[in-house]
C-alpha positions in Angstrom: -46.3 -33.9 19.3 -47.3 -35.5 16.1 -44.5 -37.5 14.4 -45.1 -35.9 11.0 -44.8 -32.5 12.5 -41.5 -33.5 14.1 -40.2 -34.9 10.8 -41.3 -31.7 9.0 -39.6 -29.5 11.6 -36.4 -31.6 11.5 -36.3 -31.4 7.7 -36.8 -27.7 7.8 -34.0 -27.2 10.3 -31.7 -29.4 8.2 -32.5 -27.4 5.1 -31.9 -24.2 6.9 -28.6 -25.4 8.2 -27.7 -26.8 4.8 -28.1 -23.3 3.4 -26.8 -21.1 6.2 -23.7 -23.0 7.2 -22.0 -23.2 3.8 -23.0 -19.6 3.0 -21.5 -18.3 6.3 -18.3 -20.3 5.8 -18.0 -19.0 2.2 -18.5 -15.4 3.4 -16.0 -15.8 6.2 -13.4 -17.4 3.9 -13.8 -14.6 1.3 -13.4 -12.0 4.1 -10.2 -13.7 5.4 -8.8 -14.0 1.9 -9.5 -10.3 1.3 -7.8 -9.3 4.6 -4.8 -11.4 3.7 -4.5 -9.7 0.2 -4.8 -6.3 1.9 -2.1 -7.2 4.4 0.2 -8.3 1.5 -0.5 -5.1 -0.3 0.3 -3.1 2.8 3.6 -4.9 3.2 4.4 -4.3 -0.5 3.5 -0.6 -0.2 5.5 -0.1 3.0 8.5 -1.7 1.2 8.1 0.8 -1.7 7.8 3.7 0.6 10.9 2.6 2.5 12.8 2.2 -0.8 11.8 5.7 -1.9 12.8 7.2 1.5 16.2 5.5 1.2 16.6 6.8 -2.4 15.7 10.3 -1.3 18.1 10.1 1.6 20.9 9.0 -0.7 20.2 11.6 -3.3 19.9 14.4 -0.7 23.3 13.7 0.9 25.9 16.4 0.5 27.7 16.5 -2.8 31.1 17.1 -1.2 31.0 13.7 0.4 31.0 12.1 -3.0 33.1 14.5 -5.1 35.2 16.3 -2.6 34.3 19.7 -4.0 32.0 21.7 -1.8 31.8 24.7 -4.1 31.0 22.9 -7.4 27.3 23.9 -7.5 27.8 27.6 -7.1 30.9 28.0 -9.4 29.5 25.9 -12.2 26.7 28.4 -13.0 27.2 30.8 -15.9 27.4 34.5 -14.9 24.3 36.5 -15.2 24.1 38.8 -18.3 24.8 42.5 -17.5 21.1 43.6 -17.9 19.7 41.0 -15.5 19.5 41.1 -11.7 20.4 37.4 -11.3 17.0 35.9 -11.6 16.8 32.5 -13.3 14.3 32.1 -16.2 12.0 29.1 -15.8 
């Protein structure tokens, strides 16, 4: 082989590696950072869902456990007017 051809080939390989390696590392780093951000968002979302479930569980617990009056909801309604059949206007 001709020494000038070998030198040209070596320089071409070095230039190719100088472009490909940093680009690949940058791409991989960006992908890993994105995956980490998505994982953090997933953890945050799971915590929000768990907090909402706990709130719903607390709010849907029976009223008599807190107030001691099981019939409070039915007796606190106003009686229906004589002309109505008991439907509630919305």
